[in-house]
All heavy atoms as a GROMACS GRO file, in nm:
protein
  476
    1MET      N    1   0.086  -0.117   0.001
    1MET     CA    2  -0.001  -0.005   0.000
    1MET      C    3   0.090   0.123   0.001
    1MET      O    4   0.196   0.123   0.060
    1MET     CB    5  -0.089   0.002   0.125
    1MET     CG    6  -0.200   0.102   0.118
    1MET     SD    7  -0.314   0.104   0.255
    1MET     CE    8  -0.415  -0.036   0.215
    2ASP      N    9   0.043   0.226  -0.072
    2ASP     CA   10   0.118   0.351  -0.079
    2ASP      C   11   0.134   0.415   0.058
    2ASP      O   12   0.044   0.417   0.137
    2ASP     CB   13   0.043   0.444  -0.177
    2ASP     CG   14   0.126   0.568  -0.219
    2ASP    OD1   15   0.248   0.558  -0.200
    2ASP    OD2   16   0.067   0.667  -0.256
    3ALA      N   17   0.249   0.476   0.081
    3ALA     CA   18   0.278   0.541   0.210
    3ALA      C   19   0.181   0.658   0.238
    3ALA      O   20   0.142   0.678   0.348
    3ALA     CB   21   0.423   0.586   0.212
    4ARG      N   22   0.147   0.732   0.135
    4ARG     CA   23   0.054   0.846   0.151
    4ARG      C   24  -0.087   0.798   0.201
    4ARG      O   25  -0.145   0.862   0.282
    4ARG     CB   26   0.039   0.927   0.027
    4ARG     CG   27   0.176   0.999  -0.009
    4ARG     CD   28   0.165   1.067  -0.139
    4ARG     NE   29   0.159   0.959  -0.242
    4ARG     CZ   30   0.144   0.978  -0.372
    4ARG    NH1   31   0.128   1.101  -0.420
    4ARG    NH2   32   0.147   0.877  -0.457
    5VAL      N   33  -0.128   0.690   0.140
    5VAL     CA   34  -0.259   0.631   0.184
    5VAL      C   35  -0.252   0.592   0.322
    5VAL      O   36  -0.346   0.609   0.403
    5VAL     CB   37  -0.300   0.518   0.083
    5VAL    CG1   38  -0.427   0.453   0.135
    5VAL    CG2   39  -0.315   0.574  -0.059
    6LEU      N   40  -0.145   0.515   0.362
    6LEU     CA   41  -0.126   0.470   0.498
    6LEU      C   42  -0.128   0.587   0.595
    6LEU      O   43  -0.190   0.584   0.702
    6LEU     CB   44  -0.002   0.392   0.511
    6LEU     CG   45  -0.004   0.248   0.472
    6LEU    CD1   46   0.132   0.187   0.480
    6LEU    CD2   47  -0.098   0.168   0.560
    7ASP      N   48  -0.061   0.693   0.557
    7ASP     CA   49  -0.049   0.814   0.639
    7ASP      C   50  -0.188   0.874   0.662
    7ASP      O   51  -0.223   0.911   0.778
    7ASP     CB   52   0.045   0.911   0.578
    7ASP     CG   53   0.093   1.021   0.671
    7ASP    OD1   54   0.094   0.993   0.793
    7ASP    OD2   55   0.124   1.130   0.627
    8VAL      N   56  -0.263   0.886   0.558
    8VAL     CA   57  -0.395   0.945   0.568
    8VAL      C   58  -0.488   0.862   0.649
    8VAL      O   59  -0.565   0.908   0.735
    8VAL     CB   60  -0.456   0.976   0.431
    8VAL    CG1   61  -0.604   1.013   0.438
    8VAL    CG2   62  -0.376   1.085   0.358
    9LEU      N   63  -0.484   0.729   0.627
    9LEU     CA   64  -0.569   0.637   0.706
    9LEU      C   65  -0.536   0.634   0.849
    9LEU      O   66  -0.625   0.638   0.934
    9LEU     CB   67  -0.554   0.493   0.645
    9LEU     CG   68  -0.628   0.468   0.517
    9LEU    CD1   69  -0.595   0.326   0.466
    9LEU    CD2   70  -0.776   0.486   0.526
   10THR      N   71  -0.408   0.634   0.885
   10THR     CA   72  -0.370   0.631   1.030
   10THR      C   73  -0.408   0.766   1.093
   10THR      O   74  -0.450   0.768   1.208
   10THR     CB   75  -0.219   0.607   1.045
   10THR    OG1   76  -0.143   0.699   0.976
   10THR    CG2   77  -0.188   0.467   1.004
   11GLY      N   78  -0.395   0.874   1.017
   11GLY     CA   79  -0.435   1.004   1.070
   11GLY      C   80  -0.586   1.013   1.099
   11GLY      O   81  -0.632   1.058   1.204
   12ALA      N   82  -0.666   0.959   1.004
   12ALA     CA   83  -0.808   0.962   1.019
   12ALA      C   84  -0.855   0.872   1.134
   12ALA      O   85  -0.937   0.910   1.216
   12ALA     CB   86  -0.873   0.914   0.892
   13VAL      N   87  -0.798   0.750   1.148
   13VAL     CA   88  -0.828   0.660   1.256
   13VAL      C   89  -0.787   0.717   1.393
   13VAL      O   90  -0.859   0.706   1.486
   13VAL     CB   91  -0.765   0.521   1.234
   13VAL    CG1   92  -0.777   0.437   1.354
   13VAL    CG2   93  -0.827   0.452   1.114
   14SER      N   94  -0.673   0.779   1.399
   14SER     CA   95  -0.625   0.841   1.526
   14SER      C   96  -0.715   0.957   1.560
   14SER      O   97  -0.743   0.974   1.678
   14SER     CB   98  -0.481   0.887   1.506
   14SER     OG   99  -0.398   0.778   1.489
   15LEU      N  100  -0.761   1.038   1.462
   15LEU     CA  101  -0.849   1.150   1.492
   15LEU      C  102  -0.983   1.094   1.542
   15LEU      O  103  -1.038   1.153   1.642
   15LEU     CB  104  -0.868   1.235   1.369
   15LEU     CG  105  -0.958   1.359   1.392
   15LEU    CD1  106  -0.896   1.451   1.486
   15LEU    CD2  107  -0.975   1.428   1.252
   16LEU      N  108  -1.034   0.991   1.477
   16LEU     CA  109  -1.157   0.930   1.522
   16LEU      C  110  -1.145   0.877   1.672
   16LEU      O  111  -1.233   0.898   1.750
   16LEU     CB  112  -1.198   0.818   1.430
   16LEU     CG  113  -1.325   0.743   1.467
   16LEU    CD1  114  -1.450   0.840   1.456
   16LEU    CD2  115  -1.348   0.629   1.375
   17LEU      N  116  -1.033   0.813   1.699
   17LEU     CA  117  -1.005   0.760   1.834
   17LEU      C  118  -1.003   0.881   1.930
   17LEU      O  119  -1.056   0.870   2.039
   17LEU     CB  120  -0.870   0.685   1.833
   17LEU     CG  121  -0.828   0.639   1.972
   17LEU    CD1  122  -0.918   0.536   2.029
   17LEU    CD2  123  -0.683   0.591   1.968
   18PHE      N  124  -0.938   0.992   1.893
   18PHE     CA  125  -0.935   1.109   1.983
   18PHE      C  126  -1.067   1.162   2.014
   18PHE      O  127  -1.098   1.190   2.129
   18PHE     CB  128  -0.843   1.214   1.917
   18PHE     CG  129  -0.823   1.340   1.990
   18PHE    CD1  130  -0.771   1.333   2.118
   18PHE    CD2  131  -0.850   1.464   1.939
   18PHE    CE1  132  -0.746   1.446   2.192
   18PHE    CE2  133  -0.834   1.577   2.010
   18PHE     CZ  134  -0.777   1.569   2.138
   19VAL      N  135  -1.156   1.173   1.909
   19VAL     CA  136  -1.289   1.224   1.937
   19VAL      C  137  -1.367   1.128   2.028
   19VAL      O  138  -1.439   1.175   2.120
   19VAL     CB  139  -1.358   1.244   1.802
   19VAL    CG1  140  -1.510   1.274   1.825
   19VAL    CG2  141  -1.296   1.352   1.721
   20VAL      N  142  -1.357   0.996   2.003
   20VAL     CA  143  -1.420   0.899   2.089
   20VAL      C  144  -1.373   0.913   2.233
   20VAL      O  145  -1.451   0.913   2.333
   20VAL     CB  146  -1.406   0.757   2.040
   20VAL    CG1  147  -1.446   0.654   2.135
   20VAL    CG2  148  -1.475   0.742   1.905
   21LEU      N  149  -1.244   0.926   2.248
   21LEU     CA  150  -1.184   0.937   2.384
   21LEU      C  151  -1.230   1.068   2.454
   21LEU      O  152  -1.254   1.069   2.571
   21LEU     CB  153  -1.034   0.932   2.382
   21LEU     CG  154  -0.970   0.794   2.352
   21LEU    CD1  155  -0.821   0.807   2.334
   21LEU    CD2  156  -1.006   0.696   2.463
   22LEU      N  157  -1.237   1.178   2.378
   22LEU     CA  158  -1.285   1.304   2.437
   22LEU      C  159  -1.428   1.293   2.489
   22LEU      O  160  -1.463   1.358   2.585
   22LEU     CB  161  -1.279   1.417   2.329
   22LEU     CG  162  -1.145   1.476   2.304
   22LEU    CD1  163  -1.151   1.580   2.196
   22LEU    CD2  164  -1.083   1.539   2.430
   23VAL      N  165  -1.512   1.215   2.423
   23VAL     CA  166  -1.646   1.197   2.458
   23VAL      C  167  -1.658   1.096   2.577
   23VAL      O  168  -1.733   1.114   2.672
   23VAL     CB  169  -1.737   1.152   2.341
   23VAL    CG1  170  -1.874   1.112   2.384
   23VAL    CG2  171  -1.738   1.265   2.236
   24ALA      N  172  -1.586   0.985   2.572
   24ALA     CA  173  -1.596   0.874   2.665
   24ALA      C  174  -1.524   0.892   2.798
   24ALA      O  175  -1.576   0.860   2.900
   24ALA     CB  176  -1.556   0.746   2.592
   25LEU      N  177  -1.404   0.944   2.789
   25LEU     CA  178  -1.322   0.950   2.914
   25LEU      C  179  -1.382   1.036   3.024
   25LEU      O  180  -1.378   0.997   3.143
   25LEU     CB  181  -1.178   0.986   2.884
   25LEU     CG  182  -1.090   0.877   2.823
   25LEU    CD1  183  -0.951   0.929   2.799
   25LEU    CD2  184  -1.087   0.756   2.909
   26PRO      N  185  -1.435   1.154   3.000
   26PRO     CA  186  -1.491   1.230   3.105
   26PRO      C  187  -1.609   1.158   3.181
   26PRO      O  188  -1.633   1.183   3.294
   26PRO     CB  189  -1.538   1.360   3.041
   26PRO     CG  190  -1.454   1.374   2.925
   26PRO     CD  191  -1.428   1.237   2.878
   27GLY      N  192  -1.682   1.076   3.106
   27GLY     CA  193  -1.791   0.999   3.173
   27GLY      C  194  -1.737   0.889   3.262
   27GLY      O  195  -1.818   0.839   3.344
   28VAL      N  196  -1.615   0.847   3.242
   28VAL     CA  197  -1.554   0.741   3.319
   28VAL      C  198  -1.506   0.792   3.457
   28VAL      O  199  -1.490   0.713   3.552
   28VAL     CB  200  -1.444   0.667   3.240
   28VAL    CG1  201  -1.372   0.564   3.327
   28VAL    CG2  202  -1.498   0.613   3.114
   29VAL      N  203  -1.481   0.918   3.468
   29VAL     CA  204  -1.427   0.977   3.588
   29VAL      C  205  -1.526   0.962   3.701
   29VAL      O  206  -1.646   0.986   3.688
   29VAL     CB  207  -1.395   1.130   3.569
   29VAL    CG1  208  -1.352   1.195   3.694
   29VAL    CG2  209  -1.294   1.147   3.453
   30PRO      N  210  -1.477   0.916   3.824
   30PRO     CA  211  -1.566   0.898   3.937
   30PRO      C  212  -1.630   1.026   3.978
   30PRO      O  213  -1.579   1.134   3.958
   30PRO     CB  214  -1.472   0.846   4.047
   30PRO     CG  215  -1.354   0.798   3.979
   30PRO     CD  216  -1.342   0.870   3.851
   31GLU      N  217  -1.746   1.012   4.039
   31GLU     CA  218  -1.833   1.139   4.073
   31GLU      C  219  -1.755   1.224   4.170
   31GLU      O  220  -1.765   1.347   4.162
   31GLU     CB  221  -1.963   1.086   4.138
   31GLU     CG  222  -2.065   1.196   4.150
   31GLU     CD  223  -2.113   1.243   4.016
   31GLU    OE1  224  -2.132   1.160   3.924
   31GLU    OE2  225  -2.137   1.363   4.003
   32GLY      N  226  -1.677   1.172   4.259
   32GLY     CA  227  -1.604   1.256   4.354
   32GLY      C  228  -1.492   1.338   4.296
   32GLY      O  229  -1.446   1.437   4.356
   33MET      N  230  -1.442   1.295   4.180
   33MET     CA  231  -1.337   1.368   4.113
   33MET      C  232  -1.378   1.452   3.995
   33MET      O  233  -1.296   1.486   3.907
   33MET     CB  234  -1.227   1.269   4.063
   33MET     CG  235  -1.143   1.210   4.170
   33MET     SD  236  -1.016   1.108   4.096
   33MET     CE  237  -0.928   1.219   3.992
   34ARG      N  238  -1.505   1.483   3.986
   34ARG     CA  239  -1.561   1.546   3.860
   34ARG      C  240  -1.484   1.669   3.815
   34ARG      O  241  -1.438   1.673   3.705
   34ARG     CB  242  -1.710   1.576   3.878
   34ARG     CG  243  -1.797   1.464   3.856
   34ARG     CD  244  -1.789   1.409   3.716
   34ARG     NE  245  -1.850   1.281   3.716
   34ARG     CZ  246  -1.878   1.206   3.613
   34ARG    NH1  247  -1.856   1.250   3.495
   34ARG    NH2  248  -1.939   1.087   3.627
   35PRO      N  249  -1.465   1.775   3.896
   35PRO     CA  250  -1.406   1.894   3.840
   35PRO      C  251  -1.260   1.870   3.797
   35PRO      O  252  -1.219   1.908   3.682
   35PRO     CB  253  -1.405   1.996   3.953
   35PRO     CG  254  -1.512   1.946   4.047
   35PRO     CD  255  -1.515   1.799   4.030
   36GLU      N  256  -1.181   1.809   3.882
   36GLU     CA  257  -1.041   1.787   3.847
   36GLU      C  258  -1.022   1.668   3.753
   36GLU      O  259  -0.940   1.672   3.666
   36GLU     CB  260  -0.957   1.757   3.973
   36GLU     CG  261  -0.960   1.868   4.078
   36GLU     CD  262  -1.078   1.844   4.176
   36GLU    OE1  263  -1.134   1.732   4.175
   36GLU    OE2  264  -1.115   1.938   4.240
   37GLY      N  265  -1.106   1.567   3.774
   37GLY     CA  266  -1.094   1.446   3.691
   37GLY      C  267  -1.130   1.465   3.544
   37GLY      O  268  -1.072   1.398   3.456
   38THR      N  269  -1.220   1.558   3.517
   38THR     CA  270  -1.255   1.584   3.378
   38THR      C  271  -1.139   1.637   3.303
   38THR      O  272  -1.114   1.600   3.185
   38THR     CB  273  -1.372   1.680   3.371
   38THR    OG1  274  -1.482   1.625   3.450
   38THR    CG2  275  -1.426   1.701   3.238
   39GLY      N  276  -1.065   1.734   3.366
   39GLY     CA  277  -0.948   1.785   3.299
   39GLY      C  278  -0.841   1.682   3.274
   39GLY      O  279  -0.778   1.678   3.172
   40LEU      N  280  -0.825   1.591   3.374
   40LEU     CA  281  -0.732   1.481   3.356
   40LEU      C  282  -0.774   1.382   3.248
   40LEU      O  283  -0.689   1.331   3.172
   40LEU     CB  284  -0.718   1.406   3.490
   40LEU     CG  285  -0.647   1.475   3.604
   40LEU    CD1  286  -0.651   1.392   3.732
   40LEU    CD2  287  -0.502   1.510   3.566
   41ALA      N  288  -0.905   1.368   3.231
   41ALA     CA  289  -0.954   1.278   3.120
   41ALA      C  290  -0.920   1.341   2.987
   41ALA      O  291  -0.888   1.273   2.894
   41ALA     CB  292  -1.102   1.261   3.139
   42TYR      N  293  -0.934   1.475   2.976
   42TYR     CA  294  -0.903   1.541   2.850
   42TYR      C  295  -0.755   1.531   2.818
   42TYR      O  296  -0.713   1.505   2.703
   42TYR     CB  297  -0.946   1.685   2.850
   42TYR     CG  298  -1.094   1.698   2.849
   42TYR    CD1  299  -1.154   1.797   2.928
   42TYR    CD2  300  -1.178   1.628   2.762
   42TYR    CE1  301  -1.292   1.816   2.924
   42TYR    CE2  302  -1.311   1.639   2.763
   42TYR     CZ  303  -1.369   1.741   2.843
   42TYR     OH  304  -1.506   1.755   2.839
   43VAL      N  305  -0.667   1.543   2.918
   43VAL     CA  306  -0.525   1.533   2.905
   43VAL      C  307  -0.489   1.388   2.862
   43VAL      O  308  -0.408   1.364   2.776
   43VAL     CB  309  -0.450   1.577   3.032
   43VAL    CG1  310  -0.305   1.547   3.020
   43VAL    CG2  311  -0.466   1.723   3.050
   44ALA      N  312  -0.554   1.289   2.928
   44ALA     CA  313  -0.526   1.150   2.900
   44ALA      C  314  -0.570   1.122   2.750
   44ALA      O  315  -0.496   1.048   2.681
   44ALA     CB  316  -0.603   1.062   2.991
   45ALA      N  317  -0.680   1.177   2.708
   45ALA     CA  318  -0.726   1.157   2.564
   45ALA      C  319  -0.620   1.214   2.469
   45ALA      O  320  -0.585   1.149   2.367
   45ALA     CB  321  -0.862   1.223   2.544
   46PHE      N  322  -0.565   1.328   2.503
   46PHE     CA  323  -0.466   1.393   2.416
   46PHE      C  324  -0.340   1.310   2.416
   46PHE      O  325  -0.273   1.289   2.310
   46PHE     CB  326  -0.439   1.538   2.462
   46PHE     CG  327  -0.347   1.611   2.372
   46PHE    CD1  328  -0.382   1.638   2.244
   46PHE    CD2  329  -0.221   1.651   2.414
   46PHE    CE1  330  -0.297   1.707   2.155
   46PHE    CE2  331  -0.135   1.714   2.332
   46PHE     CZ  332  -0.170   1.747   2.203
   47VAL      N  333  -0.295   1.261   2.531
   47VAL     CA  334  -0.172   1.187   2.537
   47VAL      C  335  -0.191   1.054   2.462
   47VAL      O  336  -0.096   1.011   2.386
   47VAL     CB  337  -0.132   1.155   2.688
   47VAL    CG1  338  -0.027   1.051   2.696
   47VAL    CG2  339  -0.088   1.285   2.757
   48ILE      N  340  -0.302   0.989   2.471
   48ILE     CA  341  -0.324   0.861   2.396
   48ILE      C  342  -0.332   0.893   2.246
   48ILE      O  343  -0.275   0.813   2.167
   48ILE     CB  344  -0.458   0.798   2.443
   48ILE    CG1  345  -0.444   0.746   2.589
   48ILE    CG2  346  -0.499   0.684   2.351
   48ILE    CD1  347  -0.575   0.704   2.652
   49PHE      N  348  -0.385   1.003   2.211
   49PHE     CA  349  -0.376   1.045   2.070
   49PHE      C  350  -0.238   1.067   2.023
   49PHE      O  351  -0.202   1.019   1.912
   49PHE     CB  352  -0.466   1.174   2.054
   49PHE     CG  353  -0.452   1.237   1.918
   49PHE    CD1  354  -0.512   1.179   1.811
   49PHE    CD2  355  -0.381   1.354   1.901
   49PHE    CE1  356  -0.499   1.239   1.679
   49PHE    CE2  357  -0.370   1.412   1.779
   49PHE     CZ  358  -0.426   1.358   1.667
   50LEU      N  359  -0.156   1.134   2.094
   50LEU     CA  360  -0.017   1.154   2.056
   50LEU      C  361   0.059   1.024   2.048
   50LEU      O  362   0.138   1.003   1.954
   50LEU     CB  363   0.048   1.250   2.160
   50LEU     CG  364   0.008   1.397   2.149
   50LEU    CD1  365   0.089   1.468   2.259
   50LEU    CD2  366   0.044   1.454   2.018
   51VAL      N  367   0.034   0.935   2.142
   51VAL     CA  368   0.105   0.803   2.139
   51VAL      C  369   0.063   0.728   2.016
   51VAL      O  370   0.144   0.656   1.950
   51VAL     CB  371   0.082   0.726   2.269
   51VAL    CG1  372   0.122   0.584   2.257
   51VAL    CG2  373   0.151   0.797   2.382
   52THR      N  374  -0.068   0.730   1.987
   52THR     CA  375  -0.120   0.660   1.863
   52THR      C  376  -0.057   0.716   1.741
   52THR      O  377  -0.013   0.638   1.651
   52THR     CB  378  -0.272   0.673   1.857
   52THR    OG1  379  -0.330   0.625   1.981
   52THR    CG2  380  -0.334   0.594   1.748
   53MET      N  381  -0.052   0.848   1.730
   53MET     CA  382   0.002   0.907   1.602
   53MET      C  383   0.152   0.877   1.595
   53MET      O  384   0.198   0.849   1.487
   53MET     CB  385  -0.019   1.061   1.607
   53MET     CG  386  -0.162   1.095   1.580
   53MET     SD  387  -0.218   1.057   1.411
   53MET     CE  388  -0.112   1.162   1.312
   54SER      N  389   0.222   0.882   1.706
   54SER     CA  390   0.364   0.857   1.704
   54SER      C  391   0.393   0.710   1.670
   54SER      O  392   0.480   0.680   1.585
   54SER     CB  393   0.429   0.886   1.840
   54SER     OG  394   0.414   1.017   1.874
   55GLY      N  395   0.316   0.616   1.724
   55GLY     CA  396   0.337   0.475   1.694
   55GLY      C  397   0.303   0.450   1.550
   55GLY      O  398   0.373   0.373   1.484
   56ALA      N  399   0.195   0.505   1.494
   56ALA     CA  400   0.160   0.484   1.358
   56ALA      C  401   0.271   0.542   1.263
   56ALA      O  402   0.303   0.483   1.166
   56ALA     CB  403   0.031   0.551   1.327
   57GLY      N  404   0.323   0.655   1.293
   57GLY     CA  405   0.427   0.716   1.213
   57GLY      C  406   0.554   0.630   1.216
   57GLY      O  407   0.617   0.608   1.114
   58TYR      N  408   0.585   0.572   1.329
   58TYR     CA  409   0.704   0.488   1.342
   58TYR      C  410   0.686   0.360   1.256
   58TYR      O  411   0.776   0.318   1.182
   58TYR     CB  412   0.732   0.448   1.484
   58TYR     CG  413   0.845   0.358   1.505
   58TYR    CD1  414   0.977   0.406   1.500
   58TYR    CD2  415   0.827   0.222   1.530
   58TYR    CE1  416   1.089   0.324   1.515
   58TYR    CE2  417   0.937   0.143   1.546
   58TYR     CZ  418   1.064   0.192   1.540
   58TYR     OH  419   1.169   0.109   1.556
   59ILE      N  420   0.567   0.299   1.264
   59ILE     CA  421   0.536   0.180   1.187
   59ILE      C  422   0.541   0.208   1.038
   59ILE      O  423   0.594   0.126   0.960
   59ILE     CB  424   0.402   0.119   1.234
   59ILE    CG1  425   0.417   0.063   1.374
   59ILE    CG2  426   0.356   0.008   1.136
   59ILE    CD1  427   0.288   0.015   1.438
   60ILE      N  428   0.482   0.318   0.996
   60ILE     CA  429   0.485   0.357   0.850
   60ILE      C  430   0.627   0.371   0.808
   60ILE      O  431   0.667   0.334   0.697
   60ILE     CB  432   0.395   0.480   0.833
   60ILE    CG1  433   0.246   0.438   0.845
   60ILE    CG2  434   0.418   0.535   0.686
   60ILE    CD1  435   0.150   0.559   0.845
   61LYS      N  436   0.707   0.439   0.891
   61LYS     CA  437   0.843   0.467   0.847
   61LYS      C  438   0.919   0.337   0.835
   61LYS      O  439   0.997   0.320   0.737
   61LYS     CB  440   0.911   0.553   0.956
   61LYS     CG  441   1.057   0.587   0.926
   61LYS     CD  442   1.112   0.672   1.035
   61LYS     CE  443   1.261   0.651   1.035
   61LYS     NZ  444   1.318   0.579   1.139
   62GLU      N  445   0.896   0.243   0.919
   62GLU     CA  446   0.960   0.113   0.914
   62GLU      C  447   0.916   0.034   0.790
   62GLU      O  448   0.998  -0.030   0.726
   62GLU     CB  449   0.935   0.028   1.038
   62GLU     CG  450   1.003   0.080   1.159
   62GLU     CD  451   1.158   0.079   1.144
   62GLU    OE1  452   1.213  -0.022   1.101
   62GLU    OE2  453   1.218   0.180   1.186
   63LYS      N  454   0.790   0.045   0.748
   63LYS     CA  455   0.743  -0.024   0.631
   63LYS      C  456   0.801   0.034   0.504
   63LYS      O  457   0.823  -0.033   0.409
   63LYS     CB  458   0.591  -0.015   0.628
   63LYS     CG  459   0.520  -0.119   0.718
   63LYS     CD  460   0.374  -0.125   0.682
   63LYS     CE  461   0.316  -0.248   0.743
   63LYS     NZ  462   0.181  -0.274   0.699
   64ILE      N  463   0.818   0.169   0.503
   64ILE     CA  464   0.870   0.236   0.384
   64ILE      C  465   1.020   0.204   0.365
   64ILE      O  466   1.061   0.184   0.254
   64ILE     CB  467   0.850   0.388   0.397
   64ILE    CG1  468   0.702   0.420   0.386
   64ILE    CG2  469   0.927   0.464   0.286
   64ILE    CD1  470   0.674   0.562   0.410
   65SER      N  471   1.090   0.194   0.473
   65SER     CA  472   1.244   0.173   0.461
   65SER      C  473   1.267   0.029   0.423
   65SER      O  474   1.209  -0.065   0.435
   65SER     CB  475   1.303   0.195   0.605
   65SER     OG  476   1.279   0.324   0.644
   0.00000   0.00000   0.00000
């Protein structure tokens, strides 16, 4: 598969994952931690998104080489 297509597909899947995490993670936070926990959930969603994008980029780079 072409590297450009892989790059676009991984970016789209990672963005979809990010949106799902932004919606789902704040609902998982326990009731007692709502104000602070919601912010932590958003940060966790962003970190997971970054790790996903980095991992996908690394794998694509290895496939191209």
